[in-house]
C-alpha positions in Angstrom: 85.8 111.4 -7.8 88.0 111.1 -11.3 91.5 111.7 -11.0 93.9 114.0 -13.7 95.1 110.5 -14.7 91.6 109.5 -15.2 91.4 107.1 -12.6 89.1 107.0 -11.1 88.9 107.0 -6.9 86.1 106.6 -4.5 85.9 108.6 -1.1 83.0 108.1 1.5 82.3 110.6 4.2 83.7 108.2 6.9 86.7 109.5 9.0 88.6 106.1 6.5 87.5 108.2 3.2 88.8 111.6 4.8 92.2 109.9 5.2 92.1 109.2 1.9 90.8 112.2 0.2 93.2 114.7 2.9 96.0 113.2 2.0 95.1 112.9 -1.9 94.6 117.5 -1.3 98.1 117.7 1.0 99.6 115.8 -2.2 98.0 118.0 -4.8 98.8 121.7 -3.2 102.2 119.5 -2.4 102.7 119.6 -6.0 101.7 122.9 -7.0 104.3 124.8 -4.2 106.8 122.7 -5.6 105.9 123.8 -9.6 106.0 126.9 -8.2 109.4 126.6 -6.6 110.5 125.8 -9.5 109.1 128.5 -11.4 111.5 131.2 -9.4 114.7 129.4 -10.0 116.6 131.4 -12.5 119.5 128.8 -13.8 119.1 124.9 -14.9 121.6 124.2 -12.3 119.3 125.5 -9.3 117.0 123.4 -10.7 118.0 120.4 -11.5 119.0 118.6 -7.4 115.1 119.9 -6.9 113.2 116.3 -6.8 109.5 115.5 -5.2 109.0 114.8 -1.4 112.2 117.5 -0.8 111.0 119.7 2.5 110.3 122.9 1.2 109.7 126.2 3.2 109.1 130.1 3.4 106.6 131.3 1.3 106.8 127.9 -0.5 104.3 125.9 2.8 
């Protein structure tokens, strides 16, 4: 599989490969939810403290 940044990753149907793929999908989902959250913020002062990895709640998770 070619990732967004051009790196190529190989995933197998074995348990180890599925764990890696699931981790990648979770990161992608989290990133999409975080970006959606940021888009609803109205002030830069609300955006500045947002950090990757923070817990998302409500409709964003």
